[in-house]
BANUNU-418963 format. One line per field, with one value per residue: x, y, z of N, C-alpha, C, O in turn; residue in three letters. Coordinates in steps of 0.2 Angstrom, whole numbers, always signed. Example, Ala and Ser with C-alpha at 12.3 -4.5 7.8 and 13.67 -1.06 7.14 Angstrom:
2
n_c1 [+66_+64];
n_c2 [-28_-11];
n_c3 [+39_+35];
ca_c1 [+62_+68];
ca_c2 [-22_-5];
ca_c3 [+39_+36];
c_c1 [+66_+64];
c_c2 [-16_+0];
c_c3 [+39_+39];
o_c1 [+71_+67];
o_c2 [-17_+6];
o_c3 [+42_+40];
residuo [ALA_SER];
This chain:
299
n_c1 [+4_+2_+11_+6_+10_+7_+6_+4_-4_-11_-5_+1_-5_-18_-21_-17_-27_-36_-46_-45_-31_-19_-10_+8_+11_-1_-1_+10_+6_-5_+3_+11_+1_-2_+9_+9_-1_+5_+9_+20_+25_+25_+19_+24_+25_+26_+38_+35_+30_+25_+15_+8_+3_-3_-5_+6_+16_+24_+34_+48_+49_+40_+46_+57_+52_+47_+55_+68_+62_+55_+60_+68_+58_+49_+47_+49_+42_+42_+35_+43_+43_+53_+71_+74_+65_+69_+82_+78_+71_+82_+90_+83_+83_+76_+75_+69_+60_+47_+41_+30_+19_+8_-4_-11_-10_-18_-22_-10_-5_-14_-12_+2_+7_+15_+20_+19_+31_+40_+38_+45_+57_+60_+62_+74_+87_+84_+84_+97_+104_+99_+103_+117_+116_+110_+97_+80_+68_+52_+38_+24_+10_-3_-21_-22_-32_-43_-46_-51_-53_-49_-55_-57_-42_-30_-22_-9_-3_-1_+8_+19_+23_+26_+37_+46_+48_+54_+65_+72_+74_+66_+60_+47_+31_+17_+1_-11_-28_-36_-48_-57_-66_-65_-69_-67_-65_-59_-47_-41_-39_-29_-19_-16_-9_+2_+8_+13_+25_+32_+37_+26_+30_+35_+24_+11_-5_-16_-30_-45_-61_-73_-85_-87_-79_-66_-61_-66_-58_-46_-46_-46_-33_-25_-28_-20_-8_-2_+5_+6_-1_-8_-16_-27_-29_-45_-50_-46_-43_-43_-45_-40_-41_-50_-66_-77_-71_-69_-60_-45_-44_-50_-39_-43_-54_-47_-38_-46_-53_-42_-37_-48_-48_-37_-24_-9_-6_+1_-5_-14_-31_-39_-31_-28_-41_-41_-32_-38_-49_-44_-40_-51_-58_-49_-50_-63_-74_-84_-77_-76_-74_-80_-78_-71_-82_-91_-84_-81_-93_-97_-91];
n_c2 [-6_+11_+24_+37_+53_+60_+74_+78_+91_+94_+97_+109_+119_+115_+117_+130_+140_+136_+140_+135_+133_+122_+110_+107_+94_+87_+90_+83_+70_+69_+70_+58_+48_+51_+47_+33_+29_+28_+39_+48_+61_+76_+91_+100_+112_+130_+143_+156_+173_+172_+181_+183_+171_+162_+148_+142_+145_+136_+130_+126_+118_+108_+102_+98_+87_+79_+77_+70_+57_+53_+56_+48_+40_+49_+62_+78_+94_+112_+128_+143_+159_+169_+174_+173_+164_+153_+150_+146_+134_+127_+126_+118_+106_+103_+96_+100_+114_+126_+139_+153_+161_+170_+172_+183_+200_+208_+198_+193_+205_+207_+195_+193_+205_+211_+214_+203_+203_+207_+197_+186_+192_+192_+178_+175_+175_+163_+153_+154_+150_+138_+130_+129_+123_+111_+109_+105_+115_+119_+126_+136_+141_+152_+155_+151_+149_+157_+172_+179_+192_+198_+190_+179_+172_+173_+159_+162_+170_+162_+154_+162_+165_+152_+149_+158_+153_+141_+144_+150_+139_+129_+112_+107_+113_+118_+119_+130_+130_+140_+146_+136_+136_+131_+121_+106_+109_+121_+118_+110_+120_+128_+119_+115_+126_+127_+115_+115_+122_+118_+102_+89_+83_+93_+98_+99_+96_+106_+107_+115_+112_+119_+120_+107_+101_+96_+83_+80_+89_+84_+72_+77_+83_+72_+65_+72_+70_+74_+69_+71_+77_+88_+87_+87_+80_+74_+85_+97_+115_+130_+146_+160_+173_+171_+173_+161_+150_+133_+120_+112_+98_+83_+71_+58_+57_+59_+48_+37_+39_+38_+25_+17_+20_+13_+17_+18_+24_+21_+23_+19_+18_+16_+18_+32_+37_+36_+46_+57_+57_+59_+72_+79_+78_+85_+98_+102_+102_+96_+87_+88_+78_+67_+54_+51_+53_+43_+31_+32_+32_+19_+11];
n_c3 [+0_-3_+5_+16_+22_+37_+46_+62_+70_+81_+95_+94_+84_+85_+99_+103_+103_+112_+126_+138_+148_+147_+157_+157_+159_+156_+142_+138_+141_+132_+120_+121_+120_+107_+100_+103_+95_+83_+75_+66_+63_+72_+76_+89_+97_+100_+99_+105_+112_+128_+133_+122_+116_+127_+129_+123_+131_+138_+130_+130_+142_+139_+128_+134_+141_+131_+120_+124_+127_+116_+103_+95_+89_+83_+71_+77_+76_+77_+79_+73_+74_+73_+74_+87_+92_+85_+90_+103_+100_+94_+105_+113_+107_+95_+78_+68_+62_+59_+48_+45_+34_+23_+9_+9_+11_+21_+30_+35_+41_+51_+58_+61_+62_+52_+35_+20_+13_+24_+33_+26_+25_+39_+41_+35_+43_+51_+41_+37_+49_+51_+41_+43_+56_+52_+53_+48_+39_+38_+28_+31_+22_+23_+20_+6_-4_-1_+9_+24_+24_+12_+2_-12_-17_-29_-38_-43_-33_-22_-28_-30_-17_-13_-21_-16_-3_-6_-13_-2_+6_+12_+15_+13_+9_+18_+13_+17_+19_+26_+31_+27_+17_+4_-11_-20_-34_-33_-26_-36_-46_-40_-37_-51_-56_-47_-48_-60_-60_-48_-41_-35_-23_-14_-7_+5_+11_+20_+27_+32_+40_+39_+31_+30_+19_+20_+18_+5_-2_+2_-5_-19_-19_-17_-29_-37_-34_-22_-7_+7_+22_+34_+50_+64_+80_+84_+78_+84_+86_+76_+67_+74_+68_+58_+57_+64_+58_+57_+65_+60_+48_+55_+62_+64_+55_+43_+43_+44_+31_+22_+25_+21_+8_+3_+6_+16_+33_+44_+56_+71_+73_+84_+95_+93_+95_+108_+112_+108_+116_+129_+128_+125_+138_+145_+140_+141_+132_+119_+106_+88_+77_+66_+64_+76_+86_+81_+83_+97_+103_+99_+107];
ca_c1 [+0_+6_+11_+4_+13_+2_+9_-1_-3_-15_-2_+2_-10_-25_-22_-15_-32_-41_-47_-42_-24_-17_-3_+13_+10_-7_+1_+15_+1_-8_+8_+12_-4_-2_+15_+7_-5_+9_+10_+28_+27_+21_+21_+24_+24_+28_+42_+32_+30_+19_+9_+4_-1_-2_-5_+12_+21_+29_+37_+54_+47_+37_+51_+62_+49_+45_+61_+72_+59_+52_+63_+70_+52_+45_+50_+45_+44_+39_+34_+48_+42_+59_+77_+74_+61_+73_+87_+75_+70_+88_+93_+78_+84_+72_+79_+64_+56_+42_+40_+23_+17_+2_-4_-15_-7_-22_-22_-3_-4_-18_-10_+8_+8_+20_+19_+22_+38_+43_+38_+50_+64_+61_+64_+81_+92_+82_+86_+105_+106_+96_+108_+123_+115_+108_+90_+75_+63_+45_+35_+17_+7_-10_-25_-20_-38_-47_-45_-57_-53_-48_-59_-54_-35_-28_-17_-2_-1_+2_+14_+24_+26_+29_+44_+51_+50_+58_+72_+75_+77_+61_+59_+40_+26_+10_-4_-16_-34_-36_-55_-61_-72_-64_-72_-62_-63_-54_-41_-38_-36_-23_-13_-14_-4_+8_+12_+17_+32_+35_+35_+21_+33_+36_+18_+7_-12_-18_-37_-50_-67_-78_-90_-87_-76_-59_-60_-67_-52_-40_-46_-44_-26_-22_-28_-16_-1_+0_+5_+7_-7_-8_-22_-27_-33_-52_-52_-44_-40_-46_-41_-43_-42_-55_-72_-82_-68_-69_-54_-41_-47_-48_-34_-47_-57_-42_-35_-52_-54_-36_-37_-54_-46_-32_-18_-6_-3_+5_-8_-20_-37_-42_-26_-29_-47_-40_-28_-43_-54_-40_-39_-58_-59_-45_-52_-70_-79_-84_-73_-80_-72_-86_-75_-70_-88_-94_-80_-81_-100_-98_-88];
ca_c2 [+0_+18_+27_+44_+56_+64_+78_+79_+98_+96_+100_+116_+122_+113_+119_+136_+145_+134_+145_+131_+133_+115_+109_+104_+86_+85_+90_+77_+64_+69_+68_+51_+44_+51_+43_+26_+28_+27_+45_+49_+68_+79_+98_+100_+118_+136_+147_+163_+176_+169_+185_+183_+165_+159_+141_+140_+147_+131_+127_+123_+113_+102_+99_+94_+81_+75_+75_+64_+51_+50_+59_+42_+37_+53_+69_+83_+101_+118_+135_+148_+165_+174_+171_+171_+158_+148_+149_+142_+128_+123_+124_+113_+100_+101_+95_+103_+120_+129_+146_+155_+167_+169_+175_+189_+205_+209_+192_+193_+210_+206_+189_+193_+212_+213_+212_+196_+204_+208_+190_+183_+194_+189_+171_+174_+172_+156_+148_+154_+147_+131_+127_+128_+118_+104_+108_+106_+120_+118_+132_+136_+147_+152_+158_+149_+149_+162_+176_+181_+200_+200_+186_+174_+173_+170_+154_+164_+173_+157_+151_+167_+164_+146_+149_+162_+149_+135_+147_+151_+133_+124_+106_+106_+118_+116_+124_+131_+132_+143_+147_+130_+138_+129_+115_+102_+112_+127_+115_+108_+126_+130_+114_+115_+132_+126_+109_+116_+125_+114_+95_+88_+81_+98_+101_+96_+99_+108_+109_+116_+109_+124_+118_+100_+100_+95_+76_+80_+93_+80_+67_+80_+84_+65_+63_+76_+68_+76_+63_+73_+81_+90_+86_+88_+75_+76_+92_+103_+120_+135_+151_+166_+178_+170_+172_+156_+145_+127_+117_+108_+92_+79_+66_+52_+57_+58_+41_+33_+40_+35_+18_+15_+21_+9_+20_+16_+29_+18_+25_+15_+23_+15_+22_+39_+39_+37_+52_+63_+57_+62_+79_+81_+78_+91_+105_+103_+103_+91_+87_+88_+73_+63_+47_+50_+53_+37_+26_+33_+30_+12_+6];
ca_c3 [+0_-4_+12_+16_+27_+41_+51_+68_+72_+87_+101_+93_+80_+88_+106_+104_+104_+117_+131_+144_+148_+149_+161_+153_+160_+151_+135_+138_+141_+125_+115_+123_+117_+99_+98_+104_+90_+77_+71_+65_+63_+76_+78_+96_+101_+96_+103_+105_+118_+132_+134_+115_+116_+134_+129_+121_+136_+141_+125_+133_+147_+136_+124_+139_+143_+126_+115_+126_+127_+109_+97_+91_+86_+79_+69_+80_+74_+81_+75_+75_+70_+72_+76_+94_+93_+82_+95_+108_+97_+93_+112_+116_+104_+89_+72_+62_+64_+54_+48_+44_+31_+20_+3_+10_+15_+27_+35_+38_+45_+57_+62_+64_+62_+47_+28_+18_+12_+30_+36_+22_+28_+46_+41_+32_+48_+52_+36_+37_+55_+51_+36_+47_+61_+50_+55_+43_+39_+34_+27_+30_+18_+25_+15_-1_-8_+1_+15_+27_+23_+5_-2_-16_-18_-36_-37_-44_-27_-18_-32_-29_-10_-12_-24_-12_+2_-9_-14_+5_+9_+15_+12_+12_+10_+20_+9_+22_+17_+33_+33_+26_+12_-3_-14_-24_-40_-32_-25_-42_-50_-36_-39_-58_-56_-43_-50_-67_-58_-42_-40_-29_-17_-10_-5_+10_+11_+26_+25_+38_+39_+41_+27_+29_+13_+20_+15_-2_-4_+2_-11_-25_-19_-18_-36_-41_-32_-15_-2_+13_+24_+41_+53_+71_+83_+86_+75_+88_+82_+72_+66_+78_+64_+53_+61_+62_+55_+61_+66_+55_+47_+61_+61_+64_+49_+38_+44_+42_+24_+19_+25_+17_+1_+2_+8_+23_+37_+50_+62_+73_+74_+91_+99_+91_+98_+116_+113_+108_+122_+134_+127_+126_+145_+148_+138_+144_+127_+114_+99_+82_+73_+65_+66_+84_+89_+79_+86_+104_+105_+97_+112];
c_c1 [+4_+5_+10_+7_+8_+6_+3_+0_-7_-11_+0_-4_-17_-26_-21_-21_-37_-41_-44_-35_-22_-10_+2_+12_+4_-5_+6_+11_-2_-3_+10_+7_-4_+4_+13_+3_-1_+11_+18_+30_+22_+23_+19_+22_+26_+32_+40_+32_+24_+13_+5_+0_+1_-1_+2_+18_+26_+33_+44_+53_+44_+42_+56_+59_+48_+51_+65_+69_+57_+55_+66_+64_+49_+49_+46_+47_+40_+39_+39_+47_+47_+65_+77_+71_+65_+79_+84_+73_+76_+91_+89_+79_+80_+77_+75_+61_+52_+42_+33_+23_+10_+2_-8_-11_-11_-21_-15_-2_-8_-15_-3_+11_+14_+17_+21_+29_+42_+44_+44_+57_+65_+64_+72_+86_+90_+85_+94_+107_+105_+101_+114_+122_+112_+100_+85_+71_+57_+42_+27_+15_-1_-14_-24_-26_-42_-45_-51_-58_-53_-52_-55_-46_-33_-22_-10_+1_+2_+8_+20_+27_+29_+36_+49_+53_+55_+65_+76_+78_+72_+61_+52_+36_+19_+5_-10_-22_-38_-44_-60_-67_-71_-68_-66_-60_-58_-47_-37_-35_-30_-18_-11_-8_+2_+12_+15_+24_+35_+33_+30_+24_+35_+30_+14_+0_-14_-25_-41_-56_-73_-85_-91_-83_-69_-57_-61_-61_-46_-40_-44_-36_-23_-22_-23_-8_+2_-1_+7_+2_-6_-15_-21_-32_-40_-54_-51_-42_-45_-42_-44_-44_-47_-61_-76_-78_-67_-62_-51_-45_-45_-44_-38_-51_-53_-39_-40_-53_-48_-36_-42_-52_-40_-25_-16_-4_+1_+1_-14_-25_-39_-37_-27_-35_-46_-36_-33_-47_-51_-41_-46_-60_-55_-47_-59_-75_-78_-80_-78_-79_-78_-84_-74_-77_-91_-91_-81_-88_-101_-95_-92];
c_c2 [+6_+21_+35_+47_+61_+68_+80_+86_+99_+99_+107_+120_+121_+116_+126_+141_+142_+139_+141_+130_+126_+115_+106_+96_+84_+85_+84_+71_+63_+67_+61_+47_+45_+47_+35_+24_+26_+33_+46_+56_+72_+86_+99_+106_+124_+140_+154_+166_+173_+174_+185_+177_+161_+151_+138_+142_+143_+127_+123_+117_+107_+99_+95_+87_+76_+72_+69_+57_+48_+52_+54_+39_+42_+59_+74_+90_+106_+124_+140_+154_+170_+170_+169_+165_+152_+145_+145_+135_+124_+121_+119_+106_+98_+100_+97_+109_+122_+136_+147_+161_+166_+173_+182_+194_+207_+204_+192_+199_+209_+200_+190_+201_+215_+211_+205_+197_+204_+201_+186_+185_+192_+182_+170_+172_+165_+152_+148_+150_+139_+127_+125_+122_+111_+103_+109_+111_+118_+125_+131_+142_+147_+156_+157_+149_+155_+165_+179_+189_+202_+195_+181_+176_+169_+165_+157_+168_+168_+154_+156_+166_+158_+146_+153_+157_+143_+138_+148_+145_+128_+118_+104_+112_+116_+121_+125_+134_+135_+143_+141_+132_+134_+123_+112_+106_+118_+124_+113_+114_+128_+125_+114_+120_+130_+120_+110_+119_+121_+107_+94_+86_+86_+101_+96_+99_+100_+111_+109_+114_+113_+122_+111_+97_+97_+88_+76_+84_+88_+75_+71_+81_+77_+63_+67_+75_+70_+70_+65_+78_+82_+89_+87_+83_+78_+82_+98_+109_+125_+141_+157_+172_+177_+168_+166_+150_+139_+125_+114_+101_+87_+73_+59_+52_+56_+51_+36_+33_+37_+28_+14_+15_+17_+12_+18_+23_+27_+20_+21_+19_+22_+18_+30_+41_+40_+44_+58_+63_+60_+69_+82_+82_+84_+98_+107_+105_+97_+92_+85_+82_+68_+55_+46_+49_+46_+31_+26_+30_+22_+8_+5];
c_c3 [+0_+3_+11_+22_+31_+46_+56_+71_+78_+93_+100_+90_+83_+95_+107_+105_+109_+123_+138_+144_+151_+153_+156_+153_+156_+144_+134_+137_+134_+119_+115_+119_+109_+97_+98_+98_+83_+73_+72_+64_+67_+77_+85_+99_+97_+101_+102_+111_+122_+133_+127_+115_+122_+133_+127_+125_+139_+136_+127_+137_+144_+131_+128_+141_+137_+122_+118_+126_+120_+103_+93_+87_+81_+77_+72_+77_+78_+77_+78_+71_+69_+74_+83_+96_+90_+87_+101_+106_+96_+100_+115_+112_+97_+83_+66_+65_+58_+54_+44_+40_+27_+13_+3_+14_+22_+32_+38_+43_+52_+61_+65_+64_+57_+40_+26_+17_+19_+33_+32_+24_+35_+46_+39_+37_+50_+47_+36_+43_+54_+46_+39_+52_+59_+52_+49_+44_+35_+34_+27_+26_+20_+19_+7_-6_-7_+8_+18_+26_+16_+0_-6_-17_-25_-35_-38_-38_-23_-22_-30_-22_-10_-15_-20_-6_+0_-10_-7_+8_+12_+11_+10_+13_+12_+17_+14_+19_+23_+35_+31_+21_+5_-5_-18_-31_-39_-30_-31_-46_-47_-38_-46_-59_-53_-46_-57_-66_-53_-42_-34_-23_-12_-6_+0_+10_+18_+26_+32_+35_+40_+38_+26_+22_+13_+17_+8_-5_-4_-4_-18_-25_-20_-25_-40_-39_-26_-10_+5_+16_+32_+43_+60_+75_+86_+83_+79_+83_+78_+71_+70_+74_+58_+57_+59_+59_+59_+61_+60_+54_+53_+59_+60_+57_+43_+38_+41_+34_+20_+19_+21_+9_-1_+3_+15_+26_+42_+57_+64_+76_+81_+96_+99_+95_+106_+117_+113_+114_+128_+134_+127_+133_+148_+146_+139_+138_+122_+108_+94_+77_+72_+67_+73_+87_+88_+83_+94_+106_+103_+102_+117];
o_c1 [+10_+0_+12_+6_+5_+10_-2_+6_-7_-14_+0_-7_-22_-31_-23_-20_-43_-35_-41_-32_-23_-6_+0_+14_+5_-7_+6_+12_-2_-5_+11_+9_-6_+3_+15_+3_-4_+14_+21_+36_+16_+29_+13_+18_+27_+30_+43_+33_+18_+8_-1_-6_+6_+3_+3_+24_+31_+34_+45_+56_+46_+42_+58_+63_+50_+51_+67_+72_+57_+53_+67_+66_+45_+54_+40_+53_+36_+43_+39_+49_+47_+65_+81_+73_+65_+80_+87_+74_+76_+93_+92_+77_+81_+82_+77_+58_+53_+42_+31_+25_+7_+7_-8_-9_-8_-21_-15_+1_-5_-16_-2_+17_+17_+12_+26_+33_+48_+49_+47_+61_+71_+68_+74_+90_+95_+88_+97_+112_+109_+102_+117_+126_+111_+98_+86_+69_+58_+42_+25_+17_-4_-11_-24_-24_-45_-42_-55_-64_-56_-52_-50_-45_-34_-17_-5_+7_+8_+13_+26_+34_+34_+41_+55_+59_+60_+70_+82_+83_+74_+62_+51_+38_+16_+6_-14_-23_-42_-45_-66_-72_-76_-70_-62_-54_-54_-42_-31_-30_-25_-12_-5_-4_+8_+18_+19_+28_+42_+27_+31_+21_+36_+31_+15_+0_-13_-26_-41_-58_-78_-90_-94_-85_-66_-52_-57_-58_-42_-35_-41_-33_-17_-17_-22_-4_+7_-6_+9_-1_-3_-20_-16_-37_-40_-60_-54_-39_-51_-36_-49_-48_-47_-62_-77_-81_-65_-57_-54_-49_-39_-45_-37_-51_-54_-39_-39_-53_-49_-34_-41_-55_-38_-20_-20_-1_+5_+4_-18_-24_-40_-40_-27_-36_-48_-37_-33_-49_-54_-42_-47_-63_-58_-47_-61_-80_-74_-80_-83_-83_-80_-87_-75_-77_-94_-94_-81_-89_-106_-97_-91];
o_c2 [+6_+22_+38_+44_+65_+65_+84_+87_+105_+104_+111_+124_+125_+118_+129_+146_+145_+141_+145_+127_+125_+119_+103_+93_+78_+81_+81_+66_+58_+63_+57_+42_+40_+44_+32_+19_+24_+32_+46_+58_+72_+87_+100_+106_+123_+141_+158_+163_+173_+172_+188_+177_+157_+148_+132_+141_+144_+121_+117_+112_+101_+93_+90_+83_+70_+66_+65_+52_+42_+50_+55_+35_+40_+62_+75_+91_+104_+125_+141_+155_+174_+165_+164_+160_+146_+139_+140_+131_+118_+116_+115_+101_+92_+104_+97_+108_+120_+139_+143_+166_+161_+176_+186_+193_+208_+206_+192_+198_+211_+200_+189_+202_+220_+208_+203_+193_+201_+199_+182_+181_+191_+181_+165_+167_+161_+146_+143_+146_+135_+121_+119_+118_+107_+98_+114_+113_+117_+129_+127_+148_+142_+159_+161_+150_+158_+162_+181_+192_+206_+197_+178_+182_+163_+166_+155_+168_+169_+153_+153_+166_+157_+143_+151_+157_+142_+135_+148_+145_+123_+117_+99_+116_+112_+127_+120_+140_+131_+142_+142_+128_+134_+119_+115_+106_+119_+127_+113_+113_+130_+127_+112_+119_+131_+121_+106_+118_+121_+106_+98_+87_+85_+105_+90_+106_+96_+117_+105_+113_+110_+122_+108_+92_+96_+87_+73_+82_+89_+73_+67_+80_+77_+60_+65_+78_+68_+66_+60_+82_+78_+89_+87_+82_+83_+84_+103_+108_+123_+141_+159_+177_+182_+162_+165_+145_+140_+128_+113_+99_+87_+70_+55_+46_+52_+48_+32_+28_+33_+25_+9_+11_+17_+9_+16_+27_+31_+19_+18_+23_+27_+21_+33_+47_+45_+47_+62_+68_+63_+73_+88_+87_+88_+102_+112_+108_+94_+97_+82_+81_+65_+52_+40_+45_+42_+27_+21_+26_+19_+2_+1];
o_c3 [+3_+6_+6_+28_+27_+50_+55_+74_+81_+96_+105_+93_+83_+96_+112_+109_+109_+125_+142_+139_+157_+152_+151_+149_+153_+140_+128_+133_+131_+115_+110_+116_+106_+91_+94_+96_+78_+68_+77_+64_+66_+78_+87_+104_+91_+107_+97_+117_+119_+133_+127_+113_+122_+137_+128_+124_+142_+137_+125_+137_+146_+131_+126_+143_+138_+120_+114_+125_+119_+98_+87_+83_+77_+81_+70_+76_+83_+73_+84_+66_+65_+77_+85_+100_+93_+88_+103_+110_+98_+101_+119_+115_+95_+82_+60_+71_+52_+59_+41_+42_+29_+11_-2_+20_+27_+38_+45_+48_+57_+67_+71_+65_+59_+39_+29_+19_+19_+37_+36_+25_+36_+50_+40_+36_+52_+49_+35_+42_+56_+47_+38_+53_+63_+53_+45_+50_+29_+38_+24_+27_+18_+15_+3_-12_-12_+12_+14_+27_+14_-6_-3_-19_-26_-31_-35_-37_-20_-18_-29_-21_-6_-13_-20_-4_+4_-8_-7_+11_+16_+5_+6_+18_+8_+19_+14_+17_+26_+41_+32_+22_+1_+0_-20_-32_-43_-31_-32_-49_-50_-40_-47_-62_-55_-46_-59_-70_-52_-42_-29_-18_-6_-2_+0_+9_+23_+25_+36_+29_+42_+41_+22_+20_+8_+14_+4_-10_-8_-7_-22_-30_-23_-28_-46_-41_-24_-10_+9_+12_+35_+40_+63_+73_+89_+84_+78_+78_+78_+73_+68_+76_+54_+59_+53_+57_+65_+58_+54_+58_+55_+53_+56_+54_+38_+32_+37_+31_+15_+14_+18_+5_-7_+0_+19_+23_+45_+62_+60_+81_+85_+101_+104_+97_+108_+122_+117_+116_+132_+139_+130_+135_+152_+150_+139_+140_+122_+105_+94_+72_+77_+70_+76_+92_+92_+86_+97_+111_+106_+103_+122];
residuo [MET_GLU_GLN_ILE_LYS_ILE_THR_GLU_VAL_GLY_PRO_ARG_ASP_GLY_LEU_GLN_ASN_GLU_LYS_THR_ILE_LEU_THR_THR_GLN_ASP_LYS_PHE_GLU_PHE_VAL_SER_ARG_LEU_VAL_GLU_SER_GLY_ILE_LYS_ASN_ILE_GLU_LEU_THR_SER_PHE_VAL_ARG_LYS_ASP_ARG_ILE_PRO_GLN_MET_GLY_ASP_ALA_LYS_GLU_LEU_ALA_ASP_LEU_VAL_LEU_PRO_LYS_PHE_GLN_ASN_LEU_VAL_GLN_PHE_SER_CYS_LEU_THR_PRO_ASN_ALA_LYS_GLY_TYR_GLU_GLY_ALA_LYS_ASP_SER_GLY_PHE_LYS_GLU_VAL_ALA_VAL_PHE_THR_ALA_THR_SER_GLU_THR_PHE_THR_LYS_LYS_ASN_ILE_ASN_ILE_THR_ILE_GLN_GLU_SER_LEU_ASP_PHE_PHE_LYS_PRO_ILE_PHE_THR_MET_ALA_LYS_VAL_ASP_GLY_ILE_LYS_VAL_ARG_GLY_TYR_ILE_SER_THR_VAL_ILE_ALA_CYS_PRO_TYR_GLU_GLY_LYS_ILE_GLU_PRO_GLU_ARG_THR_LEU_GLU_VAL_ALA_GLU_ARG_LEU_LEU_GLU_ALA_GLY_VAL_TYR_GLU_ILE_SER_LEU_GLY_GLU_THR_ILE_GLY_VAL_ALA_VAL_PRO_SER_GLU_VAL_GLU_THR_LEU_LEU_GLU_VAL_LEU_LEU_LYS_LYS_ILE_PRO_ASP_SER_TYR_PHE_ALA_GLY_HIS_PHE_HIS_ASP_THR_TYR_GLY_MET_ALA_ILE_ALA_ASN_THR_LYS_GLN_ALA_LEU_SER_MET_GLY_ILE_ARG_SER_PHE_ASP_SER_SER_ALA_GLY_GLY_LEU_GLY_GLY_CYS_PRO_TYR_ALA_LYS_GLY_ALA_ALA_GLY_ASN_VAL_ALA_THR_GLU_ASP_LEU_VAL_TYR_PHE_LEU_HIS_LYS_GLU_GLY_TYR_ASP_THR_GLY_ILE_GLN_LEU_SER_SER_LEU_ILE_GLN_ALA_SER_GLN_PHE_MET_GLU_GLU_ARG_ILE_GLY_ARG_LYS_LEU_THR_SER_ARG_THR_TYR_VAL_ALA_MET_LYS_ASN_ALA_ASP];
């Protein structure tokens, strides 16, 4: 069976906007259960200012617990918005970091308070240091199809940002359908433009499920050669700058779909359900993954 790479973003992208601030020990337990399920790529945390994103304020403490125990089993990454964040990640022992930009100037300004060009300039020291340190860099591009402020985004704008990131040195680009409004025909239009210039092996799909289209969009991307996808256990997460945007596609829904379609993920659904159930209890609200709800209720 053909292997699909899944990057679990629940511990960072999923949790960062949750109102309930979790203990470092709870996060460690969540990650431990994710590792037990067979997930091999996990975005663990973000090295940002605690006053900006309190949920990520324990990045070093969490890394100190997780990396020594699991780094030989899993490729862990973390978000590093600037050189200071990169240094924190390096000192904590990460072998992969991620940088973040978007196709929409308005979104970028509201999200990280700088322009797209300034965000790319901010990353230059990270790429320079990472090359010397032997640390891999992954790139995120948000609003690749639509922006909550600017509306529809032309594919050429995504291509331009993607080419800049590849030129800088990323090994993979996560295409963020941030507000979850896209349908498969729009994914097709975007990928037709991108894949004329950049091989499919450089891309990952990052679909949100606001209108229930994330799995349909995943299928479209699969049909065009994409073999890497981001997801979040239980459907944790959302975009605080995109009003009403649902969370990332749930890892359970993605794994269920891929397995039924004949692909291999290396992930055991029953163990993944247990990880999400643990987190549901800790955050005090119901998770939205359809597969999670169906399998939990079937037990």
